[in-house]
Each structure stands twice: as C-alpha cells, then as structure tokens.
Phi, psi and omega in degrees: 000132180285127179296148178295146176290158179304320182294339181272358177236077182296145182282155166250147185243150175216168183259132172287173181301326181267008176092355178294148184269117183244151188244151168210159177237164180224148171222140173079184179214158181126215182293129181295137176224114179268124179247122185250128186277176181265175180299140181074356184258202173199173185300318182291313183296313185291320193243330184267314188305322184257012169093357184294315181296319179297319178298317181288324176296319179294336179276001175102023178253146167273100188272123184246125192236086179287150164264120180298154173310133182087001185227155171054229182268003177279163179304141179227064181295155179264347182287122179304335180295342179278001183231062177292167180305135176066026184295330180291325173292322174304314181293323176298319177296322178296321178293317178300318177294316181301322182272357180057045179271124182258158182308134177082349187258011178208169176237165190216134178212153179206156179245132175059243176303325175297323176295319176296322179296321174302312181297323177296318179296320178295318180295333179273004171105001178286142187228078169295172177294313177219159178219150175233127176249107186248147177064025184211115178266183184298315183299323180290338176276322182286326185228112182272354185276338188296327181256344183298323179298321177300311182291330176296318177297317179303312186283327183279335186242036180304131178094354184241006183282145179295130182304131180089350179287160176304323179294318179298318180294320178295321177295321178299319178294318177305318181293324181294332181263358180070030182294150184252105182304325182292338175269324185284331178300308179293335177298326180303327182284354181270350188292139181232134177284176178245129180294141180303318180294325178295318177297318181293345179263003180275108190268352182278163179293127181230129176266123171262111192238131185207151167294142184297335179254018181266109178240016186294326188235031179088194190263122173292329178297319178296322178295313180299323181291328181283325183288134183303324179236040181284148177227133179262136171223133177240140180233167179297149171113170173254195186297323182276334186258335181299326182292343179275347189273139177299336180300335179298306179295323180296316180297319178295314179302312184296321178295315182292334181269000177298140177295148179295150176291142177253151182290000000 
C-alpha cells in the first residue's frame, strides 16, 4: 500500500503550555497510539513515509503523529527562551491533555529523540498501557551530552561538512525535511536525561527496539535489562537505516498486540 502524501494528511493544531502552536496528524481509528519522531525529522517522514503508521493503523490503532517543537508544522521559534529544559516532555504532556488520553487507555512509542521523549514522559509519571523506546539505548537516556556535540556541529557548520562524513549525512537529512538550524540549535540545550532509578521504577511493559548495527545511543539490551518489564527487539540496520525498514513498524505492532500477562 502506498503511504499517503504529506498533503493528504493535514495537521491539527493545539497549544503548548507556553502558548506555542504545535501540530499533529492522525491515521486510522481504534486504540490511541502516539508516535514521536526523531531529531531533524517530523511525524510524516519518520512514521508515514516508510509505511509504519499505515501498518499500525491497519492493525486497529488510532495513530497520532506529533511534530515536535522546532520541527515540521509545529512552531519553530529562534528565541532560546522558547526551549526550556525538558520542553519536549512538557509538549508531550500538553498533547496528552489535549487528546484526553487517560492512563492505560493509550500506547506510546518514539524513535531516537522521540524514544528519549517517551522515556522522559514515563519518568514523569505518565502511564500508557505499553511503550516502545526505539533507536535509543541506556547510555543515550542517562547522558544527553554525548551526542549533542555532534548535532551542534552539524547545525553550526551547515554547508562546510566533508562529503560523506556523518555530519554531512545528517545535514543532508536535515535538508530533506526542511529543518531550521536556528530553531534546532537552542532545542539541543533543552534535553534532559533520565535517572537510572527512575527507569528501574517503570513497571509497565516497555519495548527497547534497535537496529542490530545501531550503536549511536548506547545499548538497547542494557535498557531492556534495567526495565522491570523490558523487552529487547533488534531489527536490521543502523541508526539511519533501521527506521527505513518495515521491521520497525512490525516489531512495534507485534509488541503492542501481545496479550496482557495474567497473574
């Protein structure tokens, strides 16, 4: 099935806590599933373009696809004051309130920065029925500084990266999504790690999902081992290519459709 074009999924807007205008899209009907995209991406590119959202919608989910602050159709202010610490979790909470999603009555998944945002929401006490943290290992949750320098170089030196370098490839992706470096740079300073004890206290089922060759953000296996009800799944690819694979959506679907454990 051909994924819908961006123009065929018009955004809906809601207000963040600070009044900024944020966007999300929807596909399908059924149990709500919020899918959060990665840095430099947007809801359509991360989840719709490669078929994941369509697969999940066909499985009976109401797929909700926010554009993070600074990305896609959401507000992308240049003022650093618009990016306080943990603002993406603040925005996630605003979306959950806007959609009237109650604990246990929805599911939550994210890729890369989206995976960290999922973990931040769980650490702050949100309790979906199930959650999937994809493209994000334990080290990337505990320490947000290890990769921030890389992305800072990408954004500060646009146009000067050596062809074929990791920075050049990240910039090329940024260009495909129309990302705004002047908005994304201050966003980097808003990132907050997740405390190890907080992760160890998350009692709901969580899928730690990673490309088998993805080592950008630490070990998904270590994350799964720390979580009380963690589950590890590995799919083909590295950090940039695993998101293109149908196995990503399939792994999330299969995890979310598992029958609940009985006492």
